[in-house]
C-alpha positions, 0 to 999 in steps of 0.5 A: 219446284215452281209448281210446289211454290205456287201451290202454297197459297195458305198463310203459315199456321201459329204452330209452323211460325213457332216451330220456324223460330225454335229452328232459328228461322227468324226474320231479322233485318241487319239494317236494323241492327246497323241503325241501332249501332250508327245511333250509338256511335253517334252518342259516342261521337257526338257527346262522349268522344269531347268528355273522353277528351276533357277528361283525359286532358284533364287527368294528364295536364300535370304531366304534359304541362310540367314533365320535369316535376315527375320522378323517374324512378322505375316504381314511380313510373310504374305506378304512373302508367298503371293509373293511366291505364286504369283511368283511360279504361274507366273513361272508355268503359261508357262509351263501349257500354253504349256501343253494346247496348245499341248491338243488344238493342238492334236485335232485341228490339226485333225478336225479343230475347229468343233461345234458339239451340238448333241454330247454334248446333253443328251441322256437317252441311255447313262445311259442304262447299256446293251448299256454301257456293249456292248460298253464296250466289243466292237471291238472298246474298244478291239482295244484300249486296245490292243494299251494300252498294246502295249504302256505300253510294249513299255514305259516299255522296254524303261525305263528298257533299260535307267533307269535300267542300271543307277539305278543298281549302285546306288552308283554313284549317291550318291557320287556326289553333289545334282546338278549333281545327279538331272541333270543326273535324269533330263537327263534320263527323257528327254532320255525317253520321247524323245524315247517314243515320236519318237515310239508314233509318229510311232503308231499315224501316223498308228492310224490316217490312220486307224481311217480315214479308219475306219470312211469311212467304217462305213459310206458306203452306199448301192446303193439303199441308194445312189440313195435315196439321189440322189433323195432327193438332186435332186428330183423326175424326174416325179415331176420334169417333171410334174412342167416343163410341167406346167411351159411350158403350162403356159408360152404357155397360157401367149404367146396365150394370147398376140397374140391379142395384137400383130401389126404383126405376121411374118411366115416361113409360116408354120413351124415358127410364131413370133408375134411382138408388137410395139407402137411408144409412148411406145416402143423404139423397136419391142418386140416378145410377142409370138412365136413358131414352128409347132403346136404352129405357127399354133395356132399362126396364128389362133388366129391371123386370129380370132383377125384380126392381120396382117399375114406377110410372111418372112421366113428369117426373121421369122427364125432369129427373132425366134432364137435370140429373147426370148419372151418379149424381144426387137428385137436386132438392126441388125434386125430394117431395116427388122422389120421396112419394115414389120411394114411399109407394115402393117401400109400402109395397115391399111392406105389404109383399113382405107380410103377405 
């Protein structure tokens, strides 16, 4: 196992990373999610809790100050309780919404919107007590436990630093009215949460970087794995070469089959051969039906001789057509004049032959 780990020296490819994400193997920092939740809690405690208190107080003021003015029959009490439940639900909906947004942001902010059905699917291996026991005492679990202890120590120190001095003199709080006491307690809670958030931001930044690095390290590949994946994506070079050769052979066979249909063969005379077909009634311009150099040029000339296709030597035109025109394409306009002279010459030869 150590040798395999040491052999994985190559960074993971984009395909391996994408596959890991599809399988739900995504780098996720729980500390970032915790910070997001704490920020939501800080907003709720610092801003929304006083607002909720004021709204509830204003709504219940009449009942609290002059309860004797209310009717106590069943219908009135039922209606009053339902209105209280509805009002409380409306007031608490916004703080709840803030906490939900904070929880979602902590996840979506790291990885975006990702759908991983493989991660959701049921696995029998998850029910295996041996594998569960090994996960419980794995290095990842120990690291998470260590982070939890550090966070508890930090929170405990902050509470001791801020709350203990205040709580050591309870007579000060008892001497105040209820409103002032609640305000002081609210200030202490906000201060503790604020300092905890500051510390957690630093921890979350470090954990985020570590999770990304750890995820990349786990996905590292050996040199052979990189080669195999590249071969899988690009295809086996031998197979690709074989397919390319088959395509070339079929292309040559089609060209050789078109040579007997050609109107004229223009040659270099030995290195180049271009077969042109022209039908004045059906074609706007002559078309190249076959071309080749060296061996292919020789084969084109041989087939042309066998089928009595005229061969005309014109080295500049043969080279120009070979370079500029692909098979089954019409010749470009700049070659019309030269090709017209050749085809005219061939037609005059045929006319003389027919007359003779």
